[in-house]
PyMOL Python script that loads the backbone (N, CA, C, O; Angstrom):
from pymol import cmd

cmd.read_pdbstr("""\
ATOM      1  N   UNK A   1      83.576 105.771  91.192  1.00  0.00           N
ATOM      2  CA  UNK A   1      83.692 104.342  91.027  1.00  0.00           C
ATOM      3  C   UNK A   1      83.553 103.960  89.562  1.00  0.00           C
ATOM      4  O   UNK A   1      84.360 103.192  89.038  1.00  0.00           O
ATOM      5  N   UNK A   2      82.541 104.489  88.906  1.00  0.00           N
ATOM      6  CA  UNK A   2      82.330 104.198  87.493  1.00  0.00           C
ATOM      7  C   UNK A   2      83.511 104.701  86.668  1.00  0.00           C
ATOM      8  O   UNK A   2      83.922 104.055  85.704  1.00  0.00           O
ATOM      9  N   UNK A   3      84.054 105.853  87.050  1.00  0.00           N
ATOM     10  CA  UNK A   3      85.227 106.397  86.351  1.00  0.00           C
ATOM     11  C   UNK A   3      86.429 105.466  86.494  1.00  0.00           C
ATOM     12  O   UNK A   3      87.189 105.273  85.545  1.00  0.00           O
ATOM     13  N   UNK A   4      86.596 104.889  87.687  1.00  0.00           N
ATOM     14  CA  UNK A   4      87.713 103.971  87.897  1.00  0.00           C
ATOM     15  C   UNK A   4      87.543 102.721  87.041  1.00  0.00           C
ATOM     16  O   UNK A   4      88.520 102.209  86.494  1.00  0.00           O
ATOM     17  N   UNK A   5      86.325 102.231  86.922  1.00  0.00           N
ATOM     18  CA  UNK A   5      86.070 101.043  86.113  1.00  0.00           C
ATOM     19  C   UNK A   5      86.399 101.331  84.641  1.00  0.00           C
ATOM     20  O   UNK A   5      86.990 100.497  83.955  1.00  0.00           O
ATOM     21  N   UNK A   6      86.010 102.512  84.169  1.00  0.00           N
ATOM     22  CA  UNK A   6      86.325 102.900  82.785  1.00  0.00           C
ATOM     23  C   UNK A   6      87.832 103.060  82.592  1.00  0.00           C
ATOM     24  O   UNK A   6      88.381 102.661  81.565  1.00  0.00           O
ATOM     25  N   UNK A   7      88.494 103.648  83.589  1.00  0.00           N
ATOM     26  CA  UNK A   7      89.939 103.806  83.538  1.00  0.00           C
ATOM     27  C   UNK A   7      90.624 102.439  83.494  1.00  0.00           C
ATOM     28  O   UNK A   7      91.582 102.245  82.746  1.00  0.00           O
ATOM     29  N   UNK A   8      90.136 101.509  84.286  1.00  0.00           N
ATOM     30  CA  UNK A   8      90.695 100.157  84.319  1.00  0.00           C
ATOM     31  C   UNK A   8      90.608  99.493  82.946  1.00  0.00           C
ATOM     32  O   UNK A   8      91.561  98.854  82.501  1.00  0.00           O
ATOM     33  N   UNK A   9      89.474  99.644  82.282  1.00  0.00           N
ATOM     34  CA  UNK A   9      89.281  99.020  80.977  1.00  0.00           C
ATOM     35  C   UNK A   9      90.203  99.605  79.910  1.00  0.00           C
ATOM     36  O   UNK A   9      90.583  98.910  78.968  1.00  0.00           O
ATOM     37  N   UNK A  10      90.561 100.875  80.054  1.00  0.00           N
ATOM     38  CA  UNK A  10      91.406 101.537  79.059  1.00  0.00           C
ATOM     39  C   UNK A  10      92.888 101.561  79.451  1.00  0.00           C
ATOM     40  O   UNK A  10      93.725 102.026  78.677  1.00  0.00           O
ATOM     41  N   UNK A  11      93.213 101.064  80.645  1.00  0.00           N
ATOM     42  CA  UNK A  11      94.569 101.149  81.179  1.00  0.00           C
ATOM     43  C   UNK A  11      95.502 100.182  80.451  1.00  0.00           C
ATOM     44  O   UNK A  11      95.308  98.968  80.506  1.00  0.00           O
ATOM     45  N   UNK A  12      96.507 100.718  79.774  1.00  0.00           N
ATOM     46  CA  UNK A  12      97.469  99.918  79.011  1.00  0.00           C
ATOM     47  C   UNK A  12      98.305  99.023  79.929  1.00  0.00           C
ATOM     48  O   UNK A  12      98.590  97.876  79.586  1.00  0.00           O
ATOM     49  N   UNK A  13      98.699  99.545  81.096  1.00  0.00           N
ATOM     50  CA  UNK A  13      99.501  98.750  82.032  1.00  0.00           C
ATOM     51  C   UNK A  13      98.729  97.542  82.542  1.00  0.00           C
ATOM     52  O   UNK A  13      99.309  96.474  82.737  1.00  0.00           O
ATOM     53  N   UNK A  14      97.445  97.698  82.757  1.00  0.00           N
ATOM     54  CA  UNK A  14      96.614  96.582  83.217  1.00  0.00           C
ATOM     55  C   UNK A  14      96.514  95.522  82.126  1.00  0.00           C
ATOM     56  O   UNK A  14      96.566  94.328  82.421  1.00  0.00           O
ATOM     57  N   UNK A  15      96.371  95.936  80.886  1.00  0.00           N
ATOM     58  CA  UNK A  15      96.250  94.975  79.790  1.00  0.00           C
ATOM     59  C   UNK A  15      97.547  94.188  79.578  1.00  0.00           C
ATOM     60  O   UNK A  15      97.523  93.113  78.979  1.00  0.00           O
ATOM     61  N   UNK A  16      98.673  94.712  80.061  1.00  0.00           N
ATOM     62  CA  UNK A  16      99.958  94.021  79.927  1.00  0.00           C
ATOM     63  C   UNK A  16     100.243  93.051  81.073  1.00  0.00           C
ATOM     64  O   UNK A  16     101.232  92.320  81.023  1.00  0.00           O
ATOM     65  N   UNK A  17      99.396  93.031  82.106  1.00  0.00           N
ATOM     66  CA  UNK A  17      99.606  92.126  83.234  1.00  0.00           C
ATOM     67  C   UNK A  17      99.319  90.690  82.829  1.00  0.00           C
ATOM     68  O   UNK A  17      98.519  90.435  81.930  1.00  0.00           O
ATOM     69  N   UNK A  18      99.974  89.767  83.494  1.00  0.00           N
ATOM     70  CA  UNK A  18      99.808  88.336  83.224  1.00  0.00           C
ATOM     71  C   UNK A  18      98.461  87.867  83.769  1.00  0.00           C
ATOM     72  O   UNK A  18      98.244  87.872  84.981  1.00  0.00           O
ATOM     73  N   UNK A  19      97.570  87.466  82.889  1.00  0.00           N
ATOM     74  CA  UNK A  19      96.243  87.003  83.307  1.00  0.00           C
ATOM     75  C   UNK A  19      96.236  85.519  83.657  1.00  0.00           C
ATOM     76  O   UNK A  19      95.197  84.982  84.039  1.00  0.00           O
ATOM     77  N   UNK A  20      97.379  84.849  83.533  1.00  0.00           N
ATOM     78  CA  UNK A  20      97.454  83.428  83.870  1.00  0.00           C
ATOM     79  C   UNK A  20      97.855  83.184  85.322  1.00  0.00           C
ATOM     80  O   UNK A  20      97.959  82.034  85.749  1.00  0.00           O
ATOM     81  N   UNK A  21      98.079  84.241  86.077  1.00  0.00           N
ATOM     82  CA  UNK A  21      98.433  84.085  87.485  1.00  0.00           C
ATOM     83  C   UNK A  21      97.168  83.958  88.332  1.00  0.00           C
ATOM     84  O   UNK A  21      96.059  84.139  87.830  1.00  0.00           O
ATOM     85  N   UNK A  22      97.336  83.649  89.605  1.00  0.00           N
ATOM     86  CA  UNK A  22      96.184  83.535  90.495  1.00  0.00           C
ATOM     87  C   UNK A  22      95.435  84.865  90.529  1.00  0.00           C
ATOM     88  O   UNK A  22      96.034  85.935  90.419  1.00  0.00           O
ATOM     89  N   UNK A  23      94.120  84.776  90.681  1.00  0.00           N
ATOM     90  CA  UNK A  23      93.281  85.975  90.569  1.00  0.00           C
ATOM     91  C   UNK A  23      93.620  87.015  91.628  1.00  0.00           C
ATOM     92  O   UNK A  23      93.598  88.211  91.338  1.00  0.00           O
ATOM     93  N   UNK A  24      93.931  86.590  92.843  1.00  0.00           N
ATOM     94  CA  UNK A  24      94.274  87.572  93.880  1.00  0.00           C
ATOM     95  C   UNK A  24      95.617  88.236  93.602  1.00  0.00           C
ATOM     96  O   UNK A  24      95.807  89.401  93.951  1.00  0.00           O
ATOM     97  N   UNK A  25      96.545  87.527  92.986  1.00  0.00           N
ATOM     98  CA  UNK A  25      97.838  88.122  92.618  1.00  0.00           C
ATOM     99  C   UNK A  25      97.651  89.134  91.480  1.00  0.00           C
ATOM    100  O   UNK A  25      98.281  90.191  91.466  1.00  0.00           O
ATOM    101  N   UNK A  26      96.783  88.795  90.537  1.00  0.00           N
ATOM    102  CA  UNK A  26      96.495  89.712  89.431  1.00  0.00           C
ATOM    103  C   UNK A  26      95.923  91.024  89.961  1.00  0.00           C
ATOM    104  O   UNK A  26      96.404  92.103  89.615  1.00  0.00           O
ATOM    105  N   UNK A  27      94.891  90.924  90.806  1.00  0.00           N
ATOM    106  CA  UNK A  27      94.260  92.146  91.314  1.00  0.00           C
ATOM    107  C   UNK A  27      95.200  92.920  92.219  1.00  0.00           C
ATOM    108  O   UNK A  27      95.151  94.150  92.241  1.00  0.00           O
ATOM    109  N   UNK A  28      96.051  92.239  92.962  1.00  0.00           N
ATOM    110  CA  UNK A  28      97.031  92.944  93.785  1.00  0.00           C
ATOM    111  C   UNK A  28      97.971  93.770  92.908  1.00  0.00           C
ATOM    112  O   UNK A  28      98.314  94.901  93.251  1.00  0.00           O
ATOM    113  N   UNK A  29      98.382  93.201  91.781  1.00  0.00           N
ATOM    114  CA  UNK A  29      99.241  93.943  90.841  1.00  0.00           C
ATOM    115  C   UNK A  29      98.514  95.166  90.295  1.00  0.00           C
ATOM    116  O   UNK A  29      99.124  96.220  90.116  1.00  0.00           O
ATOM    117  N   UNK A  30      97.227  95.036  90.032  1.00  0.00           N
ATOM    118  CA  UNK A  30      96.429  96.178  89.554  1.00  0.00           C
ATOM    119  C   UNK A  30      96.365  97.256  90.636  1.00  0.00           C
ATOM    120  O   UNK A  30      96.534  98.440  90.346  1.00  0.00           O
ATOM    121  N   UNK A  31      96.121  96.847  91.880  1.00  0.00           N
ATOM    122  CA  UNK A  31      95.961  97.812  92.967  1.00  0.00           C
ATOM    123  C   UNK A  31      97.272  98.501  93.340  1.00  0.00           C
ATOM    124  O   UNK A  31      97.256  99.570  93.951  1.00  0.00           O
ATOM    125  N   UNK A  32      98.397  97.906  92.982  1.00  0.00           N
ATOM    126  CA  UNK A  32      99.692  98.519  93.274  1.00  0.00           C
ATOM    127  C   UNK A  32     100.094  99.582  92.253  1.00  0.00           C
ATOM    128  O   UNK A  32     101.072 100.300  92.465  1.00  0.00           O
ATOM    129  N   UNK A  33      99.359  99.692  91.159  1.00  0.00           N
ATOM    130  CA  UNK A  33      99.670 100.701  90.140  1.00  0.00           C
ATOM    131  C   UNK A  33      99.472 102.096  90.722  1.00  0.00           C
ATOM    132  O   UNK A  33      98.531 102.336  91.478  1.00  0.00           O
ATOM    133  N   UNK A  34     100.355 103.000  90.367  1.00  0.00           N
ATOM    134  CA  UNK A  34     100.315 104.374  90.896  1.00  0.00           C
ATOM    135  C   UNK A  34      99.996 105.379  89.797  1.00  0.00           C
ATOM    136  O   UNK A  34     100.294 105.163  88.622  1.00  0.00           O
ATOM    137  N   UNK A  35      99.385 106.478  90.211  1.00  0.00           N
ATOM    138  CA  UNK A  35      99.117 107.600  89.306  1.00  0.00           C
ATOM    139  C   UNK A  35     100.395 108.398  89.108  1.00  0.00           C
ATOM    140  O   UNK A  35     101.427 108.090  89.705  1.00  0.00           O
ATOM    141  N   UNK A  36     100.327 109.408  88.282  1.00  0.00           N
ATOM    142  CA  UNK A  36     101.484 110.265  88.023  1.00  0.00           C
ATOM    143  C   UNK A  36     101.972 110.946  89.305  1.00  0.00           C
ATOM    144  O   UNK A  36     103.174 111.128  89.497  1.00  0.00           O
ATOM    145  N   UNK A  37     101.034 111.321  90.179  1.00  0.00           N
ATOM    146  CA  UNK A  37     101.418 112.009  91.421  1.00  0.00           C
ATOM    147  C   UNK A  37     101.872 111.049  92.529  1.00  0.00           C
ATOM    148  O   UNK A  37     102.181 111.493  93.635  1.00  0.00           O
ATOM    149  N   UNK A  38     101.914 109.747  92.249  1.00  0.00           N
ATOM    150  CA  UNK A  38     102.397 108.772  93.220  1.00  0.00           C
ATOM    151  C   UNK A  38     101.322 108.148  94.088  1.00  0.00           C
ATOM    152  O   UNK A  38     101.601 107.235  94.865  1.00  0.00           O
ATOM    153  N   UNK A  39     100.090 108.634  93.963  1.00  0.00           N
ATOM    154  CA  UNK A  39      99.001 108.047  94.743  1.00  0.00           C
ATOM    155  C   UNK A  39      98.480 106.794  94.042  1.00  0.00           C
ATOM    156  O   UNK A  39      98.785 106.546  92.875  1.00  0.00           O
ATOM    157  N   UNK A  40      97.707 106.028  94.758  1.00  0.00           N
ATOM    158  CA  UNK A  40      97.127 104.813  94.190  1.00  0.00           C
ATOM    159  C   UNK A  40      96.207 105.181  93.024  1.00  0.00           C
ATOM    160  O   UNK A  40      95.374 106.080  93.142  1.00  0.00           O
ATOM    161  N   UNK A  41      96.362 104.492  91.918  1.00  0.00           N
ATOM    162  CA  UNK A  41      95.579 104.792  90.721  1.00  0.00           C
ATOM    163  C   UNK A  41      94.096 104.475  90.935  1.00  0.00           C
ATOM    164  O   UNK A  41      93.221 105.155  90.399  1.00  0.00           O
ATOM    165  N   UNK A  42      93.836 103.448  91.713  1.00  0.00           N
ATOM    166  CA  UNK A  42      92.447 103.021  91.958  1.00  0.00           C
ATOM    167  C   UNK A  42      92.154 103.123  93.446  1.00  0.00           C
ATOM    168  O   UNK A  42      92.746 102.405  94.252  1.00  0.00           O
ATOM    169  N   UNK A  43      91.243 104.010  93.807  1.00  0.00           N
ATOM    170  CA  UNK A  43      90.916 104.255  95.215  1.00  0.00           C
ATOM    171  C   UNK A  43      89.733 103.403  95.690  1.00  0.00           C
ATOM    172  O   UNK A  43      89.796 102.811  96.767  1.00  0.00           O
ATOM    173  N   UNK A  44      88.679 103.338  94.915  1.00  0.00           N
ATOM    174  CA  UNK A  44      87.450 102.649  95.315  1.00  0.00           C
ATOM    175  C   UNK A  44      87.377 101.219  94.805  1.00  0.00           C
ATOM    176  O   UNK A  44      86.788 100.357  95.457  1.00  0.00           O
ATOM    177  N   UNK A  45      87.953 100.966  93.681  1.00  0.00           N
ATOM    178  CA  UNK A  45      87.857  99.662  93.031  1.00  0.00           C
ATOM    179  C   UNK A  45      88.364  98.503  93.898  1.00  0.00           C
ATOM    180  O   UNK A  45      87.745  97.439  93.879  1.00  0.00           O
ATOM    181  N   UNK A  46      89.451  98.654  94.652  1.00  0.00           N
ATOM    182  CA  UNK A  46      89.917  97.520  95.464  1.00  0.00           C
ATOM    183  C   UNK A  46      88.868  96.990  96.440  1.00  0.00           C
ATOM    184  O   UNK A  46      88.757  95.778  96.627  1.00  0.00           O
ATOM    185  N   UNK A  47      88.109  97.869  97.054  1.00  0.00           N
ATOM    186  CA  UNK A  47      87.083  97.439  98.003  1.00  0.00           C
ATOM    187  C   UNK A  47      86.026  96.575  97.316  1.00  0.00           C
ATOM    188  O   UNK A  47      85.608  95.552  97.860  1.00  0.00           O
ATOM    189  N   UNK A  48      85.603  96.978  96.147  1.00  0.00           N
ATOM    190  CA  UNK A  48      84.577  96.234  95.417  1.00  0.00           C
ATOM    191  C   UNK A  48      85.117  94.884  94.957  1.00  0.00           C
ATOM    192  O   UNK A  48      84.453  93.862  95.124  1.00  0.00           O
ATOM    193  N   UNK A  49      86.298  94.874  94.387  1.00  0.00           N
ATOM    194  CA  UNK A  49      86.886  93.631  93.876  1.00  0.00           C
ATOM    195  C   UNK A  49      87.171  92.666  95.018  1.00  0.00           C
ATOM    196  O   UNK A  49      86.848  91.483  94.914  1.00  0.00           O
ATOM    197  N   UNK A  50      87.766  93.142  96.098  1.00  0.00           N
ATOM    198  CA  UNK A  50      88.070  92.273  97.236  1.00  0.00           C
ATOM    199  C   UNK A  50      86.796  91.706  97.847  1.00  0.00           C
ATOM    200  O   UNK A  50      86.767  90.540  98.241  1.00  0.00           O
ATOM    201  N   UNK A  51      85.762  92.502  97.929  1.00  0.00           N
ATOM    202  CA  UNK A  51      84.482  92.015  98.454  1.00  0.00           C
ATOM    203  C   UNK A  51      83.930  90.911  97.567  1.00  0.00           C
ATOM    204  O   UNK A  51      83.411  89.912  98.066  1.00  0.00           O
ATOM    205  N   UNK A  52      84.038  91.084  96.276  1.00  0.00           N
ATOM    206  CA  UNK A  52      83.568  90.053  95.350  1.00  0.00           C
ATOM    207  C   UNK A  52      84.361  88.772  95.461  1.00  0.00           C
ATOM    208  O   UNK A  52      83.788  87.684  95.401  1.00  0.00           O
ATOM    209  N   UNK A  53      85.661  88.876  95.622  1.00  0.00           N
ATOM    210  CA  UNK A  53      86.500  87.684  95.762  1.00  0.00           C
ATOM    211  C   UNK A  53      86.197  86.940  97.058  1.00  0.00           C
ATOM    212  O   UNK A  53      86.137  85.711  97.069  1.00  0.00           O
ATOM    213  N   UNK A  54      86.006  87.674  98.139  1.00  0.00           N
ATOM    214  CA  UNK A  54      85.688  87.052  99.424  1.00  0.00           C
ATOM    215  C   UNK A  54      84.316  86.411  99.367  1.00  0.00           C
ATOM    216  O   UNK A  54      84.135  85.297  99.860  1.00  0.00           O
ATOM    217  N   UNK A  55      83.360  87.084  98.783  1.00  0.00           N
ATOM    218  CA  UNK A  55      82.003  86.556  98.695  1.00  0.00           C
ATOM    219  C   UNK A  55      81.970  85.254  97.912  1.00  0.00           C
ATOM    220  O   UNK A  55      81.268  84.320  98.299  1.00  0.00           O
ATOM    221  N   UNK A  56      82.704  85.176  96.836  1.00  0.00           N
ATOM    222  CA  UNK A  56      82.721  83.957  96.025  1.00  0.00           C
ATOM    223  C   UNK A  56      83.251  82.780  96.834  1.00  0.00           C
ATOM    224  O   UNK A  56      82.686  81.689  96.757  1.00  0.00           O
ATOM    225  N   UNK A  57      84.309  82.965  97.601  1.00  0.00           N
ATOM    226  CA  UNK A  57      84.862  81.879  98.406  1.00  0.00           C
ATOM    227  C   UNK A  57      83.973  81.552  99.590  1.00  0.00           C
ATOM    228  O   UNK A  57      83.802  80.381  99.929  1.00  0.00           O
ATOM    229  N   UNK A  58      83.410  82.557 100.219  1.00  0.00           N
ATOM    230  CA  UNK A  58      82.556  82.339 101.374  1.00  0.00           C
ATOM    231  C   UNK A  58      81.318  81.562 100.979  1.00  0.00           C
ATOM    232  O   UNK A  58      80.910  80.646 101.693  1.00  0.00           O
ATOM    233  N   UNK A  59      80.723  81.904  99.870  1.00  0.00           N
ATOM    234  CA  UNK A  59      79.517  81.235  99.411  1.00  0.00           C
ATOM    235  C   UNK A  59      79.788  79.766  99.125  1.00  0.00           C
ATOM    236  O   UNK A  59      78.986  78.909  99.496  1.00  0.00           O
ATOM    237  N   UNK A  60      80.885  79.465  98.482  1.00  0.00           N
ATOM    238  CA  UNK A  60      81.214  78.077  98.154  1.00  0.00           C
ATOM    239  C   UNK A  60      81.412  77.256  99.417  1.00  0.00           C
ATOM    240  O   UNK A  60      80.922  76.130  99.501  1.00  0.00           O
ATOM    241  N   UNK A  61      82.113  77.793 100.390  1.00  0.00           N
ATOM    242  CA  UNK A  61      82.347  77.056 101.623  1.00  0.00           C
ATOM    243  C   UNK A  61      81.062  76.887 102.421  1.00  0.00           C
ATOM    244  O   UNK A  61      80.870  75.853 103.061  1.00  0.00           O
ATOM    245  N   UNK A  62      80.187  77.872 102.397  1.00  0.00           N
ATOM    246  CA  UNK A  62      78.916  77.761 103.104  1.00  0.00           C
ATOM    247  C   UNK A  62      78.054  76.671 102.491  1.00  0.00           C
ATOM    248  O   UNK A  62      77.473  75.857 103.209  1.00  0.00           O
ATOM    249  N   UNK A  63      77.969  76.651 101.183  1.00  0.00           N
ATOM    250  CA  UNK A  63      77.179  75.617 100.520  1.00  0.00           C
ATOM    251  C   UNK A  63      77.745  74.237 100.814  1.00  0.00           C
ATOM    252  O   UNK A  63      76.995  73.292 101.058  1.00  0.00           O
ATOM    253  N   UNK A  64      79.067  74.119 100.792  1.00  0.00           N
ATOM    254  CA  UNK A  64      79.709  72.836 101.053  1.00  0.00           C
ATOM    255  C   UNK A  64      79.403  72.373 102.472  1.00  0.00           C
ATOM    256  O   UNK A  64      79.082  71.203 102.681  1.00  0.00           O
ATOM    257  N   UNK A  65      79.494  73.262 103.437  1.00  0.00           N
ATOM    258  CA  UNK A  65      79.242  72.870 104.829  1.00  0.00           C
ATOM    259  C   UNK A  65      77.778  72.521 105.036  1.00  0.00           C
ATOM    260  O   UNK A  65      77.470  71.622 105.818  1.00  0.00           O
ATOM    261  N   UNK A  66      76.872  73.206 104.358  1.00  0.00           N
ATOM    262  CA  UNK A  66      75.457  72.881 104.500  1.00  0.00           C
ATOM    263  C   UNK A  66      75.113  71.556 103.838  1.00  0.00           C
ATOM    264  O   UNK A  66      74.280  70.808 104.352  1.00  0.00           O
ATOM    265  N   UNK A  67      75.726  71.261 102.732  1.00  0.00           N
ATOM    266  CA  UNK A  67      75.430  70.012 102.053  1.00  0.00           C
ATOM    267  C   UNK A  67      76.021  68.824 102.804  1.00  0.00           C
ATOM    268  O   UNK A  67      75.521  67.707 102.676  1.00  0.00           O
ATOM    269  N   UNK A  68      77.073  69.044 103.581  1.00  0.00           N
ATOM    270  CA  UNK A  68      77.697  67.965 104.342  1.00  0.00           C
ATOM    271  C   UNK A  68      76.986  67.733 105.671  1.00  0.00           C
ATOM    272  O   UNK A  68      77.194  66.701 106.309  1.00  0.00           O
ATOM    273  N   UNK A  69      76.168  68.659 106.086  1.00  0.00           N
ATOM    274  CA  UNK A  69      75.522  68.592 107.384  1.00  0.00           C
ATOM    275  C   UNK A  69      74.391  67.559 107.346  1.00  0.00           C
ATOM    276  O   UNK A  69      73.506  67.635 106.494  1.00  0.00           O
ATOM    277  N   UNK A  70      74.424  66.598 108.266  1.00  0.00           N
ATOM    278  CA  UNK A  70      73.389  65.572 108.297  1.00  0.00           C
ATOM    279  C   UNK A  70      72.172  66.035 109.076  1.00  0.00           C
ATOM    280  O   UNK A  70      71.044  65.681 108.733  1.00  0.00           O
ATOM    281  N   UNK A  71      72.387  66.815 110.110  1.00  0.00           N
ATOM    282  CA  UNK A  71      71.295  67.274 110.949  1.00  0.00           C
ATOM    283  C   UNK A  71      70.634  68.496 110.335  1.00  0.00           C
ATOM    284  O   UNK A  71      71.317  69.440 109.938  1.00  0.00           O
ATOM    285  N   UNK A  72      69.325  68.486 110.258  1.00  0.00           N
ATOM    286  CA  UNK A  72      68.588  69.629 109.733  1.00  0.00           C
ATOM    287  C   UNK A  72      67.545  70.037 110.754  1.00  0.00           C
ATOM    288  O   UNK A  72      66.678  69.229 111.088  1.00  0.00           O
ATOM    289  N   UNK A  73      67.595  71.265 111.265  1.00  0.00           N
ATOM    290  CA  UNK A  73      66.624  71.694 112.270  1.00  0.00           C
ATOM    291  C   UNK A  73      65.194  71.656 111.742  1.00  0.00           C
ATOM    292  O   UNK A  73      64.267  71.352 112.492  1.00  0.00           O
ATOM    293  N   UNK A  74      65.008  71.955 110.481  1.00  0.00           N
ATOM    294  CA  UNK A  74      63.654  71.945 109.909  1.00  0.00           C
ATOM    295  C   UNK A  74      63.125  70.515 109.853  1.00  0.00           C
ATOM    296  O   UNK A  74      61.969  70.272 110.199  1.00  0.00           O
ATOM    297  N   UNK A  75      63.937  69.589 109.431  1.00  0.00           N
ATOM    298  CA  UNK A  75      63.533  68.194 109.324  1.00  0.00           C
ATOM    299  C   UNK A  75      63.231  67.623 110.705  1.00  0.00           C
ATOM    300  O   UNK A  75      62.250  66.897 110.863  1.00  0.00           O
ATOM    301  N   UNK A  76      64.051  67.932 111.707  1.00  0.00           N
ATOM    302  CA  UNK A  76      63.872  67.392 113.047  1.00  0.00           C
ATOM    303  C   UNK A  76      62.652  67.987 113.753  1.00  0.00           C
ATOM    304  O   UNK A  76      62.095  67.332 114.633  1.00  0.00           O
ATOM    305  N   UNK A  77      62.230  69.159 113.417  1.00  0.00           N
ATOM    306  CA  UNK A  77      61.043  69.755 114.019  1.00  0.00           C
ATOM    307  C   UNK A  77      59.792  68.930 113.716  1.00  0.00           C
ATOM    308  O   UNK A  77      58.899  68.831 114.558  1.00  0.00           O
ATOM    309  N   UNK A  78      59.723  68.357 112.559  1.00  0.00           N
ATOM    310  CA  UNK A  78      58.559  67.565 112.158  1.00  0.00           C
ATOM    311  C   UNK A  78      58.481  66.277 112.961  1.00  0.00           C
ATOM    312  O   UNK A  78      57.388  65.776 113.223  1.00  0.00           O
ATOM    313  N   UNK A  79      59.630  65.734 113.356  1.00  0.00           N
ATOM    314  CA  UNK A  79      59.650  64.477 114.104  1.00  0.00           C
ATOM    315  C   UNK A  79      59.367  64.675 115.585  1.00  0.00           C
ATOM    316  O   UNK A  79      58.964  63.729 116.263  1.00  0.00           O
ATOM    317  N   UNK A  80      59.569  65.885 116.103  1.00  0.00           N
ATOM    318  CA  UNK A  80      59.354  66.147 117.532  1.00  0.00           C
ATOM    319  C   UNK A  80      57.889  66.243 117.888  1.00  0.00           C
ATOM    320  O   UNK A  80      57.544  66.077 119.058  1.00  0.00           O
ATOM    321  N   UNK A  81      57.017  66.501 116.946  1.00  0.00           N
ATOM    322  CA  UNK A  81      55.584  66.705 117.234  1.00  0.00           C
ATOM    323  C   UNK A  81      54.872  65.421 117.551  1.00  0.00           C
ATOM    324  O   UNK A  81      53.670  65.430 117.813  1.00  0.00           O
TER     325      UNK A  81
END
""", "prot")
cmd.dss("prot")
cmd.show_as("cartoon", "prot")
cmd.util.cbc("prot")
cmd.orient("prot")
């Protein structure tokens, strides 16, 4: 994994990709790069990057839904006593 991260930082083809596109399109272009033997250049990195992208969106939506929620189980417990 660490080797793939170092390879990514030194990869000339990656540095030539358009960084102004959507982040998921950028990473998809990175993951489609192939090694000399035709296999995927990055084997482990996609799992880590995709997990990070999903986590960022999931966290934002969770916070938004919690902040919009009027009912709070903790608050209502105090009133039931």
